[in-house]
N, C-alpha and C positions, 0 to 999 in steps of 0.2 A: 312248809317254809322252803323257799327256793334259794339255793346257794349258788352265787355267781363264781364260776372259775376265773381266777386272775391268772394272766401270764406271769412268770417269774420276773421280778424286777432286775434291772441291769444297774450296776453301780456307774458312777460318773466315769471312771477310768475306762470301763469296758465300752460305755456308750461312745466316748470320744474315739476309742480305737476302732470300733465298728463304723463309725461315720468316715474316719480317715480311710479305712480300707475300702469303703464304697467310692470315695472320691478319687482314688488312684487312677491317673490317666483320663480323667474326665473333665469336662468343662461344666461348671456349676451355673445354672440360670435360675433367677428367682428375684423376689422383691425383698428389699431390706435385708439381705443376706449378712451384711456386716454385723447387724445385731445378733443374728442367730449363730454366726460363727464365733463371735466374741464370747457369747455365753457358754459355748463349748470349749473355749480357749483353743481354737484351731486357726492357724494361718494358712492361707491358701494364696499362691502366686497371683498377682493382679490379672495376669493374661489368662488365668483359668476361671475367672469369675465374671459373670455378666449380671450385674445387680441394677434392676430396672429403677430402684430408688435413686441411684446415682446416675443412671443414663439420662434421665429427664429431670435436670435440677430445677429447684425452685428459685425464687428471687434471692439475691445475695443475703439479705438480712434474715430471711427465713432459713436458708440453708446454714447460716452461721449458728443458729441455735439447734442445729442437728435435725431439723424437720425436712420431710420430703413429701411428695405427693403421694396420696393413697393409691393403691392398686386399682379400685373401683374408678377413682377419678381419671387415672391415666387411660383406662379402658374406655371410658366414656369420651374424653376429649381427643384422644389419638386414634382410637379404633372404631368410634362411632357406636359404641354400645349404648344401651339404654341409660338414662340418666340415674346416677347412684341415688338410692332413697336414703335421706339423712337418717330416718328412723332405724334403719338396718345398719347403721355405720359400725356399730361394735359387735354385730352378730358374726359368728364364724361362717366362713363361705364353705360351700361343699368341698370335700377332699378332692384335690386334683385340679380344681378350677384356677387357684392361684398359679399353678405350674403352667397351665395351658395359656393363661393370659400373659404371664411373664415371657413365655417363648414367643407368642405372637408379637408382643412389644419389642423384643430383641430383634425379630425379623424386620418389623417395621422400621426400626432405627438403621438397621443394616441396609434396607432398600433406600432410605433417605440419604445415606452417605454414598450410595453406588452411583 
């Protein structure tokens, strides 16, 4: 019988404290960060967050419902990546791919405004 070793769990307060410590003096870049930060009850100054879900808004009626373009959609239509496969829509992406794509989208937007 194989026993898996699990790392010790961290309670909510400790997780929140650890994330806040990691964010000190940094700019946070990612997709739909407002959801993730809200779940951790963390507020970050707007000038320290680049949220690609908010950088590329949807039509007004869709945005009013709190919906945004998916990261694969933005990657395809703005960065010319392969067309998103609808069958894989809810499958997890490889670790780090979302971070890389978010950074590429932020750089794309900065070049558009330059």
